[in-house]
PDB file with SEQRES, HELIX, SHEET and CRYST1 records, atoms N, CA, C and O in Angstrom:
SEQRES   1 A   79  MET SER ALA ASP GLU VAL GLY GLU ARG VAL LEU ALA GLY          
SEQRES   2 A   79  ILE ARG ALA ASN ASP LEU TYR ILE LEU THR HIS PRO GLU          
SEQRES   3 A   79  PHE ALA ASP GLY MET ARG THR ARG PHE ASP ALA ILE LEU          
SEQRES   4 A   79  ALA SER MET PRO ASP GLU THR ILE HIS GLN GLU ARG ALA          
SEQRES   5 A   79  GLY GLU ILE GLY PHE LEU LEU SER ASN PRO VAL PHE ASP          
SEQRES   6 A   79  ASP GLN LEU ALA ARG ARG ARG ALA ALA LEU LEU MET PRO          
SEQRES   7 A   79  SER                                                          
HELIX    1 AA1 ALA A    3  ARG A   15  1                                  13    
HELIX    2 AA2 PRO A   25  PHE A   27  5                                   3    
HELIX    3 AA3 ALA A   28  ALA A   40  1                                  13    
HELIX    4 AA4 GLN A   49  GLU A   54  1                                   6    
HELIX    5 AA5 GLY A   56  LEU A   59  1                                   4    
HELIX    6 AA6 PRO A   62  LEU A   76  1                                  15    
CRYST1    1.000    1.000    1.000  90.00  90.00  90.00 P 1           1          
ATOM      1  N   MET A   1      15.342 -20.894  14.269  1.00  0.00           N  
ATOM      2  CA  MET A   1      16.297 -20.363  13.321  1.00  0.00           C  
ATOM      3  C   MET A   1      17.026 -19.207  13.999  1.00  0.00           C  
ATOM      4  O   MET A   1      16.404 -18.346  14.621  1.00  0.00           O  
ATOM      5  N   SER A   2      18.327 -19.200  13.872  1.00  0.00           N  
ATOM      6  CA  SER A   2      19.113 -18.169  14.534  1.00  0.00           C  
ATOM      7  C   SER A   2      19.005 -16.838  13.791  1.00  0.00           C  
ATOM      8  O   SER A   2      18.659 -16.787  12.610  1.00  0.00           O  
ATOM      9  N   ALA A   3      19.307 -15.779  14.507  1.00  0.00           N  
ATOM     10  CA  ALA A   3      19.303 -14.446  13.897  1.00  0.00           C  
ATOM     11  C   ALA A   3      20.314 -14.380  12.752  1.00  0.00           C  
ATOM     12  O   ALA A   3      20.063 -13.719  11.744  1.00  0.00           O  
ATOM     13  N   ASP A   4      21.436 -15.049  12.897  1.00  0.00           N  
ATOM     14  CA  ASP A   4      22.445 -15.051  11.828  1.00  0.00           C  
ATOM     15  C   ASP A   4      21.906 -15.723  10.563  1.00  0.00           C  
ATOM     16  O   ASP A   4      22.124 -15.241   9.452  1.00  0.00           O  
ATOM     17  N   GLU A   5      21.199 -16.845  10.746  1.00  0.00           N  
ATOM     18  CA  GLU A   5      20.651 -17.540   9.581  1.00  0.00           C  
ATOM     19  C   GLU A   5      19.592 -16.685   8.894  1.00  0.00           C  
ATOM     20  O   GLU A   5      19.560 -16.617   7.665  1.00  0.00           O  
ATOM     21  N   VAL A   6      18.736 -16.041   9.657  1.00  0.00           N  
ATOM     22  CA  VAL A   6      17.745 -15.142   9.073  1.00  0.00           C  
ATOM     23  C   VAL A   6      18.459 -14.024   8.313  1.00  0.00           C  
ATOM     24  O   VAL A   6      18.087 -13.695   7.187  1.00  0.00           O  
ATOM     25  N   GLY A   7      19.474 -13.452   8.930  1.00  0.00           N  
ATOM     26  CA  GLY A   7      20.236 -12.378   8.285  1.00  0.00           C  
ATOM     27  C   GLY A   7      20.860 -12.831   6.976  1.00  0.00           C  
ATOM     28  O   GLY A   7      20.844 -12.092   5.992  1.00  0.00           O  
ATOM     29  N   GLU A   8      21.411 -14.043   6.957  1.00  0.00           N  
ATOM     30  CA  GLU A   8      22.005 -14.578   5.728  1.00  0.00           C  
ATOM     31  C   GLU A   8      20.957 -14.729   4.630  1.00  0.00           C  
ATOM     32  O   GLU A   8      21.212 -14.421   3.466  1.00  0.00           O  
ATOM     33  N   ARG A   9      19.778 -15.208   5.015  1.00  0.00           N  
ATOM     34  CA  ARG A   9      18.710 -15.391   4.028  1.00  0.00           C  
ATOM     35  C   ARG A   9      18.219 -14.047   3.493  1.00  0.00           C  
ATOM     36  O   ARG A   9      17.970 -13.900   2.296  1.00  0.00           O  
ATOM     37  N   VAL A  10      18.086 -13.087   4.375  1.00  0.00           N  
ATOM     38  CA  VAL A  10      17.650 -11.753   3.954  1.00  0.00           C  
ATOM     39  C   VAL A  10      18.695 -11.133   3.034  1.00  0.00           C  
ATOM     40  O   VAL A  10      18.349 -10.577   1.991  1.00  0.00           O  
ATOM     41  N   LEU A  11      19.951 -11.221   3.404  1.00  0.00           N  
ATOM     42  CA  LEU A  11      21.018 -10.661   2.576  1.00  0.00           C  
ATOM     43  C   LEU A  11      21.048 -11.336   1.205  1.00  0.00           C  
ATOM     44  O   LEU A  11      21.211 -10.663   0.187  1.00  0.00           O  
ATOM     45  N   ALA A  12      20.895 -12.649   1.172  1.00  0.00           N  
ATOM     46  CA  ALA A  12      20.871 -13.363  -0.115  1.00  0.00           C  
ATOM     47  C   ALA A  12      19.688 -12.888  -0.959  1.00  0.00           C  
ATOM     48  O   ALA A  12      19.820 -12.725  -2.172  1.00  0.00           O  
ATOM     49  N   GLY A  13      18.543 -12.668  -0.329  1.00  0.00           N  
ATOM     50  CA  GLY A  13      17.375 -12.173  -1.057  1.00  0.00           C  
ATOM     51  C   GLY A  13      17.588 -10.783  -1.611  1.00  0.00           C  
ATOM     52  O   GLY A  13      17.173 -10.491  -2.733  1.00  0.00           O  
ATOM     53  N   ILE A  14      18.228  -9.924  -0.843  1.00  0.00           N  
ATOM     54  CA  ILE A  14      18.531  -8.566  -1.306  1.00  0.00           C  
ATOM     55  C   ILE A  14      19.491  -8.625  -2.484  1.00  0.00           C  
ATOM     56  O   ILE A  14      19.294  -7.941  -3.488  1.00  0.00           O  
ATOM     57  N   ARG A  15      20.525  -9.440  -2.359  1.00  0.00           N  
ATOM     58  CA  ARG A  15      21.509  -9.564  -3.450  1.00  0.00           C  
ATOM     59  C   ARG A  15      20.881 -10.123  -4.721  1.00  0.00           C  
ATOM     60  O   ARG A  15      21.285  -9.763  -5.827  1.00  0.00           O  
ATOM     61  N   ALA A  16      19.893 -11.002  -4.565  1.00  0.00           N  
ATOM     62  CA  ALA A  16      19.207 -11.592  -5.725  1.00  0.00           C  
ATOM     63  C   ALA A  16      18.085 -10.686  -6.236  1.00  0.00           C  
ATOM     64  O   ALA A  16      17.417 -11.012  -7.217  1.00  0.00           O  
ATOM     65  N   ASN A  17      17.881  -9.551  -5.570  1.00  0.00           N  
ATOM     66  CA  ASN A  17      16.816  -8.614  -5.932  1.00  0.00           C  
ATOM     67  C   ASN A  17      15.444  -9.286  -5.880  1.00  0.00           C  
ATOM     68  O   ASN A  17      14.584  -9.036  -6.725  1.00  0.00           O  
ATOM     69  N   ASP A  18      15.254 -10.145  -4.873  1.00  0.00           N  
ATOM     70  CA  ASP A  18      13.976 -10.830  -4.718  1.00  0.00           C  
ATOM     71  C   ASP A  18      12.895  -9.837  -4.309  1.00  0.00           C  
ATOM     72  O   ASP A  18      13.135  -8.934  -3.507  1.00  0.00           O  
ATOM     73  N   LEU A  19      11.716 -10.014  -4.864  1.00  0.00           N  
ATOM     74  CA  LEU A  19      10.584  -9.171  -4.515  1.00  0.00           C  
ATOM     75  C   LEU A  19      10.112  -9.468  -3.099  1.00  0.00           C  
ATOM     76  O   LEU A  19       9.765  -8.559  -2.346  1.00  0.00           O  
ATOM     77  N   TYR A  20      10.102 -10.743  -2.746  1.00  0.00           N  
ATOM     78  CA  TYR A  20       9.703 -11.177  -1.411  1.00  0.00           C  
ATOM     79  C   TYR A  20      10.847 -11.973  -0.805  1.00  0.00           C  
ATOM     80  O   TYR A  20      11.504 -12.755  -1.493  1.00  0.00           O  
ATOM     81  N   ILE A  21      11.078 -11.775   0.460  1.00  0.00           N  
ATOM     82  CA  ILE A  21      12.102 -12.535   1.175  1.00  0.00           C  
ATOM     83  C   ILE A  21      11.407 -13.219   2.345  1.00  0.00           C  
ATOM     84  O   ILE A  21      11.110 -12.594   3.363  1.00  0.00           O  
ATOM     85  N   LEU A  22      11.162 -14.484   2.184  1.00  0.00           N  
ATOM     86  CA  LEU A  22      10.492 -15.279   3.213  1.00  0.00           C  
ATOM     87  C   LEU A  22      11.528 -16.231   3.802  1.00  0.00           C  
ATOM     88  O   LEU A  22      12.115 -17.043   3.086  1.00  0.00           O  
ATOM     89  N   THR A  23      11.744 -16.128   5.081  1.00  0.00           N  
ATOM     90  CA  THR A  23      12.851 -16.842   5.702  1.00  0.00           C  
ATOM     91  C   THR A  23      12.486 -18.208   6.260  1.00  0.00           C  
ATOM     92  O   THR A  23      13.367 -19.046   6.454  1.00  0.00           O  
ATOM     93  N   HIS A  24      11.207 -18.451   6.523  1.00  0.00           N  
ATOM     94  CA  HIS A  24      10.808 -19.676   7.209  1.00  0.00           C  
ATOM     95  C   HIS A  24       9.905 -20.532   6.315  1.00  0.00           C  
ATOM     96  O   HIS A  24       8.732 -20.201   6.146  1.00  0.00           O  
ATOM     97  N   PRO A  25      10.419 -21.613   5.745  1.00  0.00           N  
ATOM     98  CA  PRO A  25       9.612 -22.451   4.858  1.00  0.00           C  
ATOM     99  C   PRO A  25       8.432 -23.113   5.563  1.00  0.00           C  
ATOM    100  O   PRO A  25       7.513 -23.601   4.906  1.00  0.00           O  
ATOM    101  N   GLU A  26       8.451 -23.132   6.879  1.00  0.00           N  
ATOM    102  CA  GLU A  26       7.348 -23.736   7.631  1.00  0.00           C  
ATOM    103  C   GLU A  26       6.019 -23.025   7.385  1.00  0.00           C  
ATOM    104  O   GLU A  26       4.957 -23.606   7.610  1.00  0.00           O  
ATOM    105  N   PHE A  27       6.067 -21.787   6.932  1.00  0.00           N  
ATOM    106  CA  PHE A  27       4.849 -21.021   6.692  1.00  0.00           C  
ATOM    107  C   PHE A  27       4.210 -21.310   5.333  1.00  0.00           C  
ATOM    108  O   PHE A  27       3.096 -20.852   5.079  1.00  0.00           O  
ATOM    109  N   ALA A  28       4.873 -22.047   4.465  1.00  0.00           N  
ATOM    110  CA  ALA A  28       4.402 -22.220   3.081  1.00  0.00           C  
ATOM    111  C   ALA A  28       3.003 -22.828   2.992  1.00  0.00           C  
ATOM    112  O   ALA A  28       2.160 -22.313   2.257  1.00  0.00           O  
ATOM    113  N   ASP A  29       2.740 -23.906   3.722  1.00  0.00           N  
ATOM    114  CA  ASP A  29       1.420 -24.544   3.628  1.00  0.00           C  
ATOM    115  C   ASP A  29       0.303 -23.611   4.085  1.00  0.00           C  
ATOM    116  O   ASP A  29      -0.746 -23.534   3.446  1.00  0.00           O  
ATOM    117  N   GLY A  30       0.526 -22.914   5.172  1.00  0.00           N  
ATOM    118  CA  GLY A  30      -0.478 -21.972   5.662  1.00  0.00           C  
ATOM    119  C   GLY A  30      -0.710 -20.823   4.701  1.00  0.00           C  
ATOM    120  O   GLY A  30      -1.845 -20.386   4.506  1.00  0.00           O  
ATOM    121  N   MET A  31       0.373 -20.329   4.096  1.00  0.00           N  
ATOM    122  CA  MET A  31       0.248 -19.250   3.112  1.00  0.00           C  
ATOM    123  C   MET A  31      -0.527 -19.727   1.893  1.00  0.00           C  
ATOM    124  O   MET A  31      -1.391 -19.016   1.381  1.00  0.00           O  
ATOM    125  N   ARG A  32      -0.217 -20.928   1.433  1.00  0.00           N  
ATOM    126  CA  ARG A  32      -0.911 -21.495   0.267  1.00  0.00           C  
ATOM    127  C   ARG A  32      -2.407 -21.614   0.550  1.00  0.00           C  
ATOM    128  O   ARG A  32      -3.230 -21.277  -0.301  1.00  0.00           O  
ATOM    129  N   THR A  33      -2.762 -22.096   1.750  1.00  0.00           N  
ATOM    130  CA  THR A  33      -4.168 -22.204   2.133  1.00  0.00           C  
ATOM    131  C   THR A  33      -4.831 -20.830   2.163  1.00  0.00           C  
ATOM    132  O   THR A  33      -5.953 -20.669   1.683  1.00  0.00           O  
ATOM    133  N   ARG A  34      -4.146 -19.852   2.722  1.00  0.00           N  
ATOM    134  CA  ARG A  34      -4.695 -18.495   2.781  1.00  0.00           C  
ATOM    135  C   ARG A  34      -4.922 -17.944   1.371  1.00  0.00           C  
ATOM    136  O   ARG A  34      -5.984 -17.388   1.089  1.00  0.00           O  
ATOM    137  N   PHE A  35      -3.940 -18.091   0.491  1.00  0.00           N  
ATOM    138  CA  PHE A  35      -4.087 -17.586  -0.879  1.00  0.00           C  
ATOM    139  C   PHE A  35      -5.204 -18.311  -1.610  1.00  0.00           C  
ATOM    140  O   PHE A  35      -5.964 -17.692  -2.355  1.00  0.00           O  
ATOM    141  N   ASP A  36      -5.309 -19.616  -1.402  1.00  0.00           N  
ATOM    142  CA  ASP A  36      -6.395 -20.387  -2.021  1.00  0.00           C  
ATOM    143  C   ASP A  36      -7.755 -19.896  -1.537  1.00  0.00           C  
ATOM    144  O   ASP A  36      -8.700 -19.808  -2.321  1.00  0.00           O  
ATOM    145  N   ALA A  37      -7.859 -19.574  -0.242  1.00  0.00           N  
ATOM    146  CA  ALA A  37      -9.124 -19.063   0.303  1.00  0.00           C  
ATOM    147  C   ALA A  37      -9.459 -17.702  -0.304  1.00  0.00           C  
ATOM    148  O   ALA A  37     -10.623 -17.425  -0.591  1.00  0.00           O  
ATOM    149  N   ILE A  38      -8.464 -16.863  -0.499  1.00  0.00           N  
ATOM    150  CA  ILE A  38      -8.688 -15.561  -1.126  1.00  0.00           C  
ATOM    151  C   ILE A  38      -9.195 -15.756  -2.549  1.00  0.00           C  
ATOM    152  O   ILE A  38     -10.186 -15.140  -2.942  1.00  0.00           O  
ATOM    153  N   LEU A  39      -8.526 -16.605  -3.323  1.00  0.00           N  
ATOM    154  CA  LEU A  39      -8.945 -16.846  -4.705  1.00  0.00           C  
ATOM    155  C   LEU A  39     -10.331 -17.475  -4.773  1.00  0.00           C  
ATOM    156  O   LEU A  39     -11.105 -17.165  -5.679  1.00  0.00           O  
ATOM    157  N   ALA A  40     -10.650 -18.345  -3.836  1.00  0.00           N  
ATOM    158  CA  ALA A  40     -11.966 -18.990  -3.806  1.00  0.00           C  
ATOM    159  C   ALA A  40     -13.074 -17.985  -3.516  1.00  0.00           C  
ATOM    160  O   ALA A  40     -14.241 -18.262  -3.793  1.00  0.00           O  
ATOM    161  N   SER A  41     -12.732 -16.827  -2.966  1.00  0.00           N  
ATOM    162  CA  SER A  41     -13.714 -15.797  -2.649  1.00  0.00           C  
ATOM    163  C   SER A  41     -14.056 -14.912  -3.840  1.00  0.00           C  
ATOM    164  O   SER A  41     -14.974 -14.095  -3.764  1.00  0.00           O  
ATOM    165  N   MET A  42     -13.327 -15.068  -4.930  1.00  0.00           N  
ATOM    166  CA  MET A  42     -13.608 -14.265  -6.130  1.00  0.00           C  
ATOM    167  C   MET A  42     -14.977 -14.623  -6.677  1.00  0.00           C  
ATOM    168  O   MET A  42     -15.344 -15.797  -6.709  1.00  0.00           O  
ATOM    169  N   PRO A  43     -15.739 -13.622  -7.109  1.00  0.00           N  
ATOM    170  CA  PRO A  43     -17.034 -13.917  -7.715  1.00  0.00           C  
ATOM    171  C   PRO A  43     -16.856 -14.739  -8.986  1.00  0.00           C  
ATOM    172  O   PRO A  43     -15.949 -14.483  -9.779  1.00  0.00           O  
ATOM    173  N   ASP A  44     -17.713 -15.713  -9.172  1.00  0.00           N  
ATOM    174  CA  ASP A  44     -17.682 -16.558 -10.367  1.00  0.00           C  
ATOM    175  C   ASP A  44     -18.626 -15.951 -11.401  1.00  0.00           C  
ATOM    176  O   ASP A  44     -19.759 -16.401 -11.573  1.00  0.00           O  
ATOM    177  N   GLU A  45     -18.138 -14.928 -12.078  1.00  0.00           N  
ATOM    178  CA  GLU A  45     -18.950 -14.238 -13.073  1.00  0.00           C  
ATOM    179  C   GLU A  45     -18.059 -13.722 -14.187  1.00  0.00           C  
ATOM    180  O   GLU A  45     -16.837 -13.684 -14.049  1.00  0.00           O  
ATOM    181  N   THR A  46     -18.660 -13.336 -15.263  1.00  0.00           N  
ATOM    182  CA  THR A  46     -17.931 -12.820 -16.416  1.00  0.00           C  
ATOM    183  C   THR A  46     -17.255 -11.496 -16.060  1.00  0.00           C  
ATOM    184  O   THR A  46     -17.822 -10.657 -15.360  1.00  0.00           O  
ATOM    185  N   ILE A  47     -16.048 -11.332 -16.554  1.00  0.00           N  
ATOM    186  CA  ILE A  47     -15.307 -10.093 -16.307  1.00  0.00           C  
ATOM    187  C   ILE A  47     -15.952  -8.961 -17.101  1.00  0.00           C  
ATOM    188  O   ILE A  47     -16.252  -9.104 -18.287  1.00  0.00           O  
ATOM    189  N   HIS A  48     -16.158  -7.839 -16.427  1.00  0.00           N  
ATOM    190  CA  HIS A  48     -16.703  -6.634 -17.045  1.00  0.00           C  
ATOM    191  C   HIS A  48     -15.541  -5.954 -17.780  1.00  0.00           C  
ATOM    192  O   HIS A  48     -14.701  -5.314 -17.148  1.00  0.00           O  
ATOM    193  N   GLN A  49     -15.491  -6.087 -19.088  1.00  0.00           N  
ATOM    194  CA  GLN A  49     -14.326  -5.654 -19.868  1.00  0.00           C  
ATOM    195  C   GLN A  49     -14.072  -4.153 -19.780  1.00  0.00           C  
ATOM    196  O   GLN A  49     -12.918  -3.733 -19.692  1.00  0.00           O  
ATOM    197  N   GLU A  50     -15.115  -3.345 -19.801  1.00  0.00           N  
ATOM    198  CA  GLU A  50     -14.912  -1.893 -19.723  1.00  0.00           C  
ATOM    199  C   GLU A  50     -14.276  -1.508 -18.385  1.00  0.00           C  
ATOM    200  O   GLU A  50     -13.327  -0.725 -18.336  1.00  0.00           O  
ATOM    201  N   ARG A  51     -14.812  -2.066 -17.314  1.00  0.00           N  
ATOM    202  CA  ARG A  51     -14.241  -1.789 -15.987  1.00  0.00           C  
ATOM    203  C   ARG A  51     -12.807  -2.300 -15.907  1.00  0.00           C  
ATOM    204  O   ARG A  51     -11.931  -1.616 -15.379  1.00  0.00           O  
ATOM    205  N   ALA A  52     -12.570  -3.484 -16.421  1.00  0.00           N  
ATOM    206  CA  ALA A  52     -11.215  -4.049 -16.397  1.00  0.00           C  
ATOM    207  C   ALA A  52     -10.240  -3.154 -17.157  1.00  0.00           C  
ATOM    208  O   ALA A  52      -9.094  -2.978 -16.745  1.00  0.00           O  
ATOM    209  N   GLY A  53     -10.707  -2.594 -18.267  1.00  0.00           N  
ATOM    210  CA  GLY A  53      -9.860  -1.685 -19.031  1.00  0.00           C  
ATOM    211  C   GLY A  53      -9.494  -0.430 -18.256  1.00  0.00           C  
ATOM    212  O   GLY A  53      -8.392   0.100 -18.403  1.00  0.00           O  
ATOM    213  N   GLU A  54     -10.412   0.039 -17.438  1.00  0.00           N  
ATOM    214  CA  GLU A  54     -10.177   1.257 -16.656  1.00  0.00           C  
ATOM    215  C   GLU A  54      -9.235   1.029 -15.482  1.00  0.00           C  
ATOM    216  O   GLU A  54      -8.573   1.964 -15.031  1.00  0.00           O  
ATOM    217  N   ILE A  55      -9.167  -0.196 -14.982  1.00  0.00           N  
ATOM    218  CA  ILE A  55      -8.329  -0.470 -13.806  1.00  0.00           C  
ATOM    219  C   ILE A  55      -7.192  -1.441 -14.131  1.00  0.00           C  
ATOM    220  O   ILE A  55      -6.668  -2.116 -13.245  1.00  0.00           O  
ATOM    221  N   GLY A  56      -6.823  -1.502 -15.403  1.00  0.00           N  
ATOM    222  CA  GLY A  56      -5.769  -2.429 -15.818  1.00  0.00           C  
ATOM    223  C   GLY A  56      -4.493  -2.316 -15.020  1.00  0.00           C  
ATOM    224  O   GLY A  56      -3.816  -3.313 -14.771  1.00  0.00           O  
ATOM    225  N   PHE A  57      -4.158  -1.084 -14.613  1.00  0.00           N  
ATOM    226  CA  PHE A  57      -2.939  -0.868 -13.829  1.00  0.00           C  
ATOM    227  C   PHE A  57      -2.997  -1.548 -12.469  1.00  0.00           C  
ATOM    228  O   PHE A  57      -1.962  -1.769 -11.840  1.00  0.00           O  
ATOM    229  N   LEU A  58      -4.211  -1.883 -12.006  1.00  0.00           N  
ATOM    230  CA  LEU A  58      -4.358  -2.592 -10.736  1.00  0.00           C  
ATOM    231  C   LEU A  58      -4.387  -4.103 -10.907  1.00  0.00           C  
ATOM    232  O   LEU A  58      -4.187  -4.843  -9.944  1.00  0.00           O  
ATOM    233  N   LEU A  59      -4.632  -4.561 -12.120  1.00  0.00           N  
ATOM    234  CA  LEU A  59      -4.852  -5.983 -12.349  1.00  0.00           C  
ATOM    235  C   LEU A  59      -3.571  -6.768 -12.579  1.00  0.00           C  
ATOM    236  O   LEU A  59      -3.542  -7.981 -12.367  1.00  0.00           O  
ATOM    237  N   SER A  60      -2.529  -6.106 -13.002  1.00  0.00           N  
ATOM    238  CA  SER A  60      -1.260  -6.808 -13.209  1.00  0.00           C  
ATOM    239  C   SER A  60      -0.121  -5.813 -13.084  1.00  0.00           C  
ATOM    240  O   SER A  60      -0.305  -4.601 -13.194  1.00  0.00           O  
ATOM    241  N   ASN A  61       1.045  -6.359 -12.854  1.00  0.00           N  
ATOM    242  CA  ASN A  61       2.235  -5.535 -12.721  1.00  0.00           C  
ATOM    243  C   ASN A  61       3.404  -6.376 -13.198  1.00  0.00           C  
ATOM    244  O   ASN A  61       3.573  -7.508 -12.745  1.00  0.00           O  
ATOM    245  N   PRO A  62       4.216  -5.846 -14.104  1.00  0.00           N  
ATOM    246  CA  PRO A  62       5.342  -6.620 -14.630  1.00  0.00           C  
ATOM    247  C   PRO A  62       6.323  -7.086 -13.564  1.00  0.00           C  
ATOM    248  O   PRO A  62       7.053  -8.051 -13.791  1.00  0.00           O  
ATOM    249  N   VAL A  63       6.361  -6.431 -12.413  1.00  0.00           N  
ATOM    250  CA  VAL A  63       7.295  -6.838 -11.370  1.00  0.00           C  
ATOM    251  C   VAL A  63       7.003  -8.268 -10.903  1.00  0.00           C  
ATOM    252  O   VAL A  63       7.925  -9.008 -10.559  1.00  0.00           O  
ATOM    253  N   PHE A  64       5.726  -8.656 -10.891  1.00  0.00           N  
ATOM    254  CA  PHE A  64       5.380 -10.018 -10.476  1.00  0.00           C  
ATOM    255  C   PHE A  64       5.810 -11.031 -11.535  1.00  0.00           C  
ATOM    256  O   PHE A  64       6.314 -12.103 -11.201  1.00  0.00           O  
ATOM    257  N   ASP A  65       5.612 -10.695 -12.812  1.00  0.00           N  
ATOM    258  CA  ASP A  65       6.060 -11.575 -13.896  1.00  0.00           C  
ATOM    259  C   ASP A  65       7.576 -11.737 -13.874  1.00  0.00           C  
ATOM    260  O   ASP A  65       8.094 -12.837 -14.064  1.00  0.00           O  
ATOM    261  N   ASP A  66       8.280 -10.636 -13.641  1.00  0.00           N  
ATOM    262  CA  ASP A  66       9.746 -10.683 -13.578  1.00  0.00           C  
ATOM    263  C   ASP A  66      10.218 -11.572 -12.428  1.00  0.00           C  
ATOM    264  O   ASP A  66      11.141 -12.370 -12.592  1.00  0.00           O  
ATOM    265  N   GLN A  67       9.584 -11.431 -11.270  1.00  0.00           N  
ATOM    266  CA  GLN A  67       9.961 -12.250 -10.111  1.00  0.00           C  
ATOM    267  C   GLN A  67       9.748 -13.734 -10.411  1.00  0.00           C  
ATOM    268  O   GLN A  67      10.618 -14.560 -10.135  1.00  0.00           O  
ATOM    269  N   LEU A  68       8.588 -14.067 -10.975  1.00  0.00           N  
ATOM    270  CA  LEU A  68       8.314 -15.476 -11.302  1.00  0.00           C  
ATOM    271  C   LEU A  68       9.308 -16.012 -12.318  1.00  0.00           C  
ATOM    272  O   LEU A  68       9.779 -17.142 -12.181  1.00  0.00           O  
ATOM    273  N   ALA A  69       9.633 -15.229 -13.326  1.00  0.00           N  
ATOM    274  CA  ALA A  69      10.586 -15.676 -14.351  1.00  0.00           C  
ATOM    275  C   ALA A  69      11.967 -15.916 -13.745  1.00  0.00           C  
ATOM    276  O   ALA A  69      12.626 -16.902 -14.077  1.00  0.00           O  
ATOM    277  N   ARG A  70      12.407 -15.023 -12.860  1.00  0.00           N  
ATOM    278  CA  ARG A  70      13.725 -15.194 -12.236  1.00  0.00           C  
ATOM    279  C   ARG A  70      13.755 -16.418 -11.329  1.00  0.00           C  
ATOM    280  O   ARG A  70      14.743 -17.152 -11.314  1.00  0.00           O  
ATOM    281  N   ARG A  71      12.673 -16.646 -10.565  1.00  0.00           N  
ATOM    282  CA  ARG A  71      12.636 -17.808  -9.675  1.00  0.00           C  
ATOM    283  C   ARG A  71      12.596 -19.108 -10.478  1.00  0.00           C  
ATOM    284  O   ARG A  71      13.253 -20.084 -10.118  1.00  0.00           O  
ATOM    285  N   ARG A  72      11.837 -19.118 -11.547  1.00  0.00           N  
ATOM    286  CA  ARG A  72      11.767 -20.326 -12.386  1.00  0.00           C  
ATOM    287  C   ARG A  72      13.127 -20.589 -13.042  1.00  0.00           C  
ATOM    288  O   ARG A  72      13.573 -21.735 -13.111  1.00  0.00           O  
ATOM    289  N   ALA A  73      13.780 -19.535 -13.519  1.00  0.00           N  
ATOM    290  CA  ALA A  73      15.094 -19.703 -14.132  1.00  0.00           C  
ATOM    291  C   ALA A  73      16.102 -20.225 -13.099  1.00  0.00           C  
ATOM    292  O   ALA A  73      16.935 -21.072 -13.419  1.00  0.00           O  
ATOM    293  N   ALA A  74      16.026 -19.726 -11.875  1.00  0.00           N  
ATOM    294  CA  ALA A  74      16.943 -20.172 -10.818  1.00  0.00           C  
ATOM    295  C   ALA A  74      16.722 -21.654 -10.506  1.00  0.00           C  
ATOM    296  O   ALA A  74      17.676 -22.371 -10.205  1.00  0.00           O  
ATOM    297  N   LEU A  75      15.490 -22.109 -10.577  1.00  0.00           N  
ATOM    298  CA  LEU A  75      15.205 -23.515 -10.311  1.00  0.00           C  
ATOM    299  C   LEU A  75      15.771 -24.424 -11.409  1.00  0.00           C  
ATOM    300  O   LEU A  75      16.102 -25.583 -11.155  1.00  0.00           O  
ATOM    301  N   LEU A  76      15.877 -23.894 -12.613  1.00  0.00           N  
ATOM    302  CA  LEU A  76      16.382 -24.685 -13.732  1.00  0.00           C  
ATOM    303  C   LEU A  76      17.901 -24.706 -13.805  1.00  0.00           C  
ATOM    304  O   LEU A  76      18.481 -25.570 -14.462  1.00  0.00           O  
ATOM    305  N   MET A  77      18.547 -23.759 -13.135  1.00  0.00           N  
ATOM    306  CA  MET A  77      20.016 -23.677 -13.183  1.00  0.00           C  
ATOM    307  C   MET A  77      20.628 -24.693 -12.229  1.00  0.00           C  
ATOM    308  O   MET A  77      20.212 -24.801 -11.075  1.00  0.00           O  
ATOM    309  N   PRO A  78      21.621 -25.440 -12.714  1.00  0.00           N  
ATOM    310  CA  PRO A  78      22.312 -26.373 -11.804  1.00  0.00           C  
ATOM    311  C   PRO A  78      23.133 -25.598 -10.778  1.00  0.00           C  
ATOM    312  O   PRO A  78      23.665 -24.530 -11.081  1.00  0.00           O  
ATOM    313  N   SER A  79      23.234 -26.135  -9.568  1.00  0.00           N  
ATOM    314  CA  SER A  79      23.988 -25.473  -8.494  1.00  0.00           C  
ATOM    315  C   SER A  79      25.469 -25.670  -8.672  1.00  0.00           C  
ATOM    316  O   SER A  79      26.259 -25.183  -7.862  1.00  0.00           O  
TER     317      SER A  79                                                      
END                                                                             
């Protein structure tokens, strides 16, 4: 991929206010495997509600929900 193409993708991501700007789709399968391995490492036990309440600010962030909603909406819009 040329530097110009990377630059165009980055600029488009900035203009779209994307949270993440990933320029090379070839990395998707490897990233998915890595994320799956991380999730598979989570302990399989009941969530400790008191502890979860104390660290709620670490457990979710609206910025991720907003990013997912914008990407899903973009996929539904005709080009």
